[in-house]
C-alpha positions, -999 to +999 in steps of 0.1 A: -090-058-255-095-042-221-104-006-219-094+020-193-131+028-185-137-009-175-105-009-154-117+022-135-152+007-131-138-026-116-115-006-093-145+013-080-162-020-072-132-032-053-131+001-034-167-005-024-159-041-012-129-030+008-146-001+026-176-024+035-152-050+048-133-026+069-164-011+085-175-046+094-140-054+108-138-022+129-173-026+142-181+010+151-167+036+127-178+043+091-161+059+062-167+095+052-166+100+014-154+131-004-158+134-042-132+156-058-123+168-092-087+173-105-079+206-122-067+193-156-089+163-158-106+135-138-111+131-101-118+105-074-135+093-043-116+097-010-129+076+018-115+082+053-122+065+086-110+080+119-111+071+156-127+037+151-128+007+174-095-006+160-088+017+130-074+050+143-070+064+107-077+046+075-080+057+039-093+038+009-090+061-021-100+057-057-089+080-085-092+082-123-073+112-137-061+123-171-044+153-187-010+164-197+022+150-181+046+174-165+081+174-181+097+158-150+073+128-153+077+125-190+115+123-185+111+097-157+088+076-178+109+081-210+079+091-231+072+119-255+034+121-256+019+146-232-015+129-225-020+103-198-047+084-180-042+068-146-066+050-123-061+031-091-069+024-055-046+033-026-051+021+009-033+028+042-046+017+076-031+029+109-046+009+138-048+022+173-034-010+187+004-014+188+002-052+182-019-048+151+001-039+120+000-010+096-010-022+061-007-006+027-021-016-007-021-001-041-034-013-075-031+010-105-032+013-142-014+039-163-018+046-200-004+070-225-014+052-257-022+017-269+015+009-269+025+026-237+004+012-208+009-010-178-004-021-144+014-017-111+007-021-074+014-043-044+006-049-008+030-046+022+028-049+059+045-027+085+041-043+120+051-023+150+062-056+164+071-084+140+055-117+149+067-148+130+034-165+126+017-133+113+045-127+089+044-163+075+006-161+071+009-128+052+036-139+028+020-174+022-013-158+013+004-135-012+024-164-026-008-183-033-023-153-051+008-149-072+012-186-080-022-186-097-008-163-124+029-169-127+053-193-109+080-166-107+057-138-096+060-141-058+098-144-057+102-116-082+077-092-066+087-101-031+123-091-039+110-059-056+091-050-024+122-056-002+141-032-024+114-006-028+102-004+008+136+004+021+146+034+041+181+040+029+190+067+055+180+043+083+194+012+067+162-007+074+131-019+056+098-001+063+083-034+075+083-070+064+076-062+028+051-081+007+049-078-031+055-049-054+054-047-091+054-020-118+050-017-156+034-051-157+023-059-192+022-090-214+057-083-225+071-082-190+049-109-174+044-135-201+006-135-196-022-117-215-036-082-208-067-098-194-047-120-171-026-091-159-059-073-151-072-103-133-040-104-112-044-068-103-080-075-091-069-106-072-043-085-053-070-059-045-094-086-033-067-102-011-068-071+012-098-079+033-091-115+041-055-108+049-061-078+072-092-092+088-071-123+099-042-102+112-065-078+131-086-105+147-055-124+158-042-094+178-070-069+186-079-085+220-043-086+233-034-063+262-006-038+256+015-015+277+022+022+275+058+014+265+044-006+235+022+023+226+052+047+226+070+023+204+041+023+180+045+061+177+082+057+170+076+031+143+051+054+127+078+080+123+097+057+100+065+053+079+063+091+076+100+093+066+096+067+038+064+082+024+077+117+022+112+109+010+110+079-012+074+069-021+068+071-059+030+075-056+034+106-033+059+121-058+037+114-088+006+129-071+024+161-061+041+164-096+007+160-114-012+185-093-031+158-074-053+164-044-031+170-014-054+156+013-058+124-007-020+121-014-011+126+022-038+105+038-012+078+042+004+097+071-005+086+106-025+108+130+004+109+154+041+099+152+070+105+176+107+111+169+129+101+198+165+112+196+190+084+192+168+057+206+185+025+216+164-007+221+173-028+251+191-061+244+167-090+244+136-068+241+108-073+216+117-039+201+153-051+195+140-083+179+117-063+156+146-041+145+167-072+137+140-084+113+137-051+093+160-062+066+159-074+030+159-111+019+141-128+048+123-159+036+089-160+053+074-189+034 
């Protein structure tokens, strides 16, 4: 039997590991921490880094909240009980370098009672410019993590990510996907509760080795002002997805979550250019052509 208190404790440890790893990766900036309490029950630790050597804005947030579910959430989850417990880590990193990708990770646990509980989460990459070798490294790393727990996990969760991180009104994916899963339990996964928990932790601990490799591959490359402007335009798509479609944003707002923590995923600057058309044969055009579902990167 695993208990919600132990899950929250382990998630806090992973938050500590990730913030330490990101400070080492950035080299100059440190995280500022804000402890907060949620009206209605629980609270969290918001950690934000800004204006670093490579990280322009990054958030690594932990929360463990409880209380009564709003009617809209009860209807969406198809449950009758009012009381809930939810804990998790949510990470979004916006680099200042257009050749270094945006990355997002979330691991979470939700419980209403002993019979209604599950894990969720995932990790996905949003490059401003899609590089084949980086994309292959990212997906192969995630496949190796998934394969330790279930031979169908990567294929299933990769498809789920393609479908979830999709900007319908733009007819494009937010980035190159990754893995995404929800309501993971012994019944849905074929493994035990302890193994599902171990998988959740393994996804969390994949963050630092993955992002360190991707940052260090690209951080020393020179870039142009045109590439910087393209970065701002790609950030605008990130904003659109998070405000229109993201389930975590909706859940946080519906359950009276802390606004600054919920919206920490937004970049410090984004530009909207009217009716932008990428030039044929350009790197921007190539990237747009790879923002689609179903690409096999492994």
